[in-house]
N, C-alpha and C positions, 0 to 999 in steps of 0.2 A: 070393834070390827077390824081395824088396821092391826091391832095388837094380835088378834087371832091369826090373821093372814101372815104376819111376820113370824109368829111362833110356828105355824105350819110350814113355812119355807125353811126355817131354821131346822125343824125336825126332819124335813125331807132331805136337806143337805147332809145332816148327821147320819141319817139312815143310809143314804147312797154311799157316803164315804165308808161307813162301817161295812156295808156289803162288799165294796171294792177291796177293802183291806182283808176281809175274811176270805174272799176268793183268791187273792194274791198269796196269802199265807197257806191256804189249802193246797194250791197248786204246788208250792215249794215243798210242803210236807209230803204230798203224793210222789213227787220226784225223789225225795229222800228215801221214802219207803219202797218204791217200786222201780226207780230208775237205775241207771248204770252204777250208781254209788249206793245201792240199797243195803239194807241190813243183812239180807241174804248173802250178798257178796262179801260184806265185812265178816260175817260168821264163817263163810267158807275159807276166806283168807286166814282167819285166825286158826282154824283147824289145820290148814296147810302149813302154817308156821310151826305149830306144835309138832306135826309129823316131820317136818324138815329138821327141826332142832333135835328130835330123837334120832333121826337118820344120821345126822352129823356125829352125834355121840357114838352111835353104833359103828360108823365107818372109822372114827378115830380109834376106837378100841380094836377093831379089826386090823387097822394099819399098825398099831403098836404090836399086836400079836405077830403079824407078818414080818415086821422089822426084826423082832426078837428071833423069830425062826430063821430069817435071812442071815443075821449075824452069827447065830449058832452054826449054820451050815457053812458060812464063810470061814469060821475058825477051824472046821474040819478039813478044809482044803489045804494042800501043801502050799507053803509060801513060795513065791517065784522070785 
């Protein structure tokens, strides 16, 4: 009889600890998925990074073209 009561108490403690741990981990998983650091934010930031990298390349090419045009026009002006 004492053995069964002891096993029941041990089982109850393990069950309660398991439920608490599960709730704790579920809460943090929910914050990760739906909170301010969610996967949606990560995905949008990744897309924004790709856009900005492409924009930087485009602006560098445009800048090189404009510099070339500037120096060509500069050479056409009479020297002072």
